[in-house]
C-alpha positions in Angstrom: 6.2 34.6 26.2 7.4 31.0 24.9 4.0 30.3 23.8 3.6 33.1 21.4 7.1 32.0 19.7 6.4 28.7 19.9 2.9 29.3 18.0 4.5 31.5 15.4 7.0 28.8 14.3 3.8 26.0 13.8 1.4 29.2 12.2 4.0 30.3 9.6 5.1 26.7 8.5 2.7 24.9 6.0 1.8 21.6 7.7 2.9 22.7 11.0 1.1 20.7 13.7 2.5 21.7 17.4 5.6 22.6 19.0 7.2 22.5 22.5 9.7 24.0 24.8 11.1 20.9 26.7 13.9 20.5 29.4 16.2 17.0 28.8 14.2 15.0 31.7 11.2 15.2 29.9 9.8 18.0 31.9 7.6 20.6 29.5 8.1 24.3 29.7 5.6 25.3 27.5 3.7 24.2 24.2 1.3 25.1 21.3 -0.8 22.6 19.0 -3.1 23.7 16.5 -7.3 22.7 17.9 -7.7 19.2 16.5 -4.1 18.0 16.4 -3.7 14.5 16.0 -0.5 13.8 18.4 0.4 14.8 21.8 3.2 17.3 21.3 3.8 16.6 25.3 4.6 13.0 24.1 6.2 13.4 21.6 8.8 15.3 23.7 8.9 13.1 26.4 9.6 10.0 24.2 12.3 11.7 21.9 13.8 13.5 24.9 15.3 9.6 25.6 16.6 9.4 22.2 18.2 12.9 22.3 19.7 12.1 25.1 21.3 8.6 23.2 22.4 11.1 20.5 24.2 13.6 22.1 25.6 10.9 23.9 27.0 9.0 20.6 28.2 12.2 19.3 30.3 12.7 22.3 32.0 9.4 22.1 32.6 10.1 18.5 34.2 13.4 19.2 32.0 14.9 16.9 30.6 17.8 18.7 27.5 18.7 20.3 24.2 17.4 18.7 22.0 20.5 17.5 19.5 19.5 15.1 17.4 16.2 15.1 14.8 15.2 12.2 12.8 11.9 12.8 10.3 11.4 9.6 7.7 8.8 10.6 5.0 7.7 8.1 2.2 9.8 9.9 4.3 12.7 10.9 7.9 14.4 11.1 9.4 15.4 14.2 12.1 18.2 14.1 14.1 18.8 17.1 16.8 21.6 17.7 18.9 21.9 21.1 18.6 25.3 22.6 21.3 24.6 25.6 22.6 22.2 27.8 19.2 21.7 29.4 16.6 22.5 26.7 15.0 21.5 23.5 12.6 22.6 20.8 10.3 19.7 19.5 8.5 20.6 16.4 5.8 18.4 14.8 4.6 18.8 11.4 2.7 16.7 8.6 5.5 14.5 6.7 4.9 16.6 3.5 5.4 19.8 5.2 7.6 22.4 4.5 10.8 20.7 6.3 13.4 23.7 5.2 11.2 26.5 6.5 10.8 24.7 9.7 14.6 24.4 10.5 14.9 27.9 9.3 12.1 29.1 12.5 13.2 27.0 15.0 16.9 28.2 14.1 16.1 32.0 14.3 13.7 31.3 17.4 16.0 29.5 19.5 17.9 32.7 20.9 14.6 34.3 21.6 13.8 31.4 23.8 17.5 31.5 24.9 17.1 34.9 26.1 13.5 34.6 28.2 15.4 31.2 29.8 18.1 33.6 31.4 
């Protein structure tokens, strides 16, 4: 079930490369990558899980509320991270010229589906 949702996000976003459901400890639950993807989404998720935990702690210390979404734009790949709950997040990697607005929308609307399946 998870992979179908993850695939839908990638395939319905122009420039989508791969997406991943992962826990905050860096353990992947499921993923989907387009064939020949230049980046390993599991490695991206594991590396950014550390950064995400730091961002969450900083937001908490600033009394800013829970971090819900983070975007990392690099020269060759843009990664959008959306928090699912206290234990899981979704990471979505795309080309730098991808439609990030549509990616944000799809992740925001698919998180409740993933959350329901995690219960």
